[in-house]
N, C-alpha and C positions, 0 to 999 in steps of 0.2 A: 764060601769067602771068595770075596774078589781081589785079586792083586794091584794094590793101588802104587802109582808114582814116589819114591823117596823124593828129597830134596832136589830141584832141579839146580842145573850146576851155570857157572854165571857165564858160560859161553851165547847162552840163549840171550840173554842181556845186551852184550856185546854186539851182538850179528844182528838183534833189533834194532842198534843205536848205529850202526855202521850201513844198513840197510834198511831205510825206514819208510820208504816205499813198496816195502814186501811184504805180504798181507800174510799173518802167522795164520796157520788154522791149527786149534787144537785137535788130537786126533785119538780116541783110546781104542787098542786091541785088546779082542777078549777072545780067552781060549787057544791063546798063539804059542802058546808051550807044546800044546800037542798036536798045532797043523805043524810048526818047523823044529821038532826035536834037535835037541844039541847033536850037530857033528853032522848033520842031516844038508845033503845036495838039494833035494826035492821036495817039497811039501807034501805031507799026509794028507790025502782026502778027507778030511773031517771038517766038520763047520768049523768058522772060526767068524768073531763079528769085528767089524770096524764101525765104530761110532766118528762123526766129524760133528764140533762143533762152531759157533760162530766167529765170522774174522775178529782177531785178537791182537790186537796194536798197542804200542807204548803209548801212555800218557803224558805228556809235557812234564819236565822237571820230575818225574816219577823217578825215585831213588832205585837199585838196586835190586834190593832184598823186597821190595814192597813188589816190583815186576815179576821177580821169581815167582812171588806167593800168589799172585793173580794168575799166574799162567799154570801151574799147578793146580791149583782150584778149577781152574776152568777144563783142564784133563779128568779132575776128579768126577766133576757133577756129569759128564758124561758115563762114570761107569754103572 
C-alpha cells in the first residue's frame, strides 16, 4: 500500500498567490522512508522513485480549499 499525502496546508495557496509567476510542479517520492531513515545524515543506497507531474498553477478566482484539493490530487495521481 502506498502512503498518500494528507490534506495540504494553506501555505501552498498563499505562496502561489504571492508569487503567481512561479511554476508549481507536483512531485511524488516513493520508497523514500527506506532511503532516508529517520536520524540519518546520508541516504542509504536503495532504490527510490521520484515522479514529476505537469506544471500546476492557480486558476483565477479559485478559493483556497479548491486549490489545495486540486494540488493534493495532482500529487496523488503520480502515486
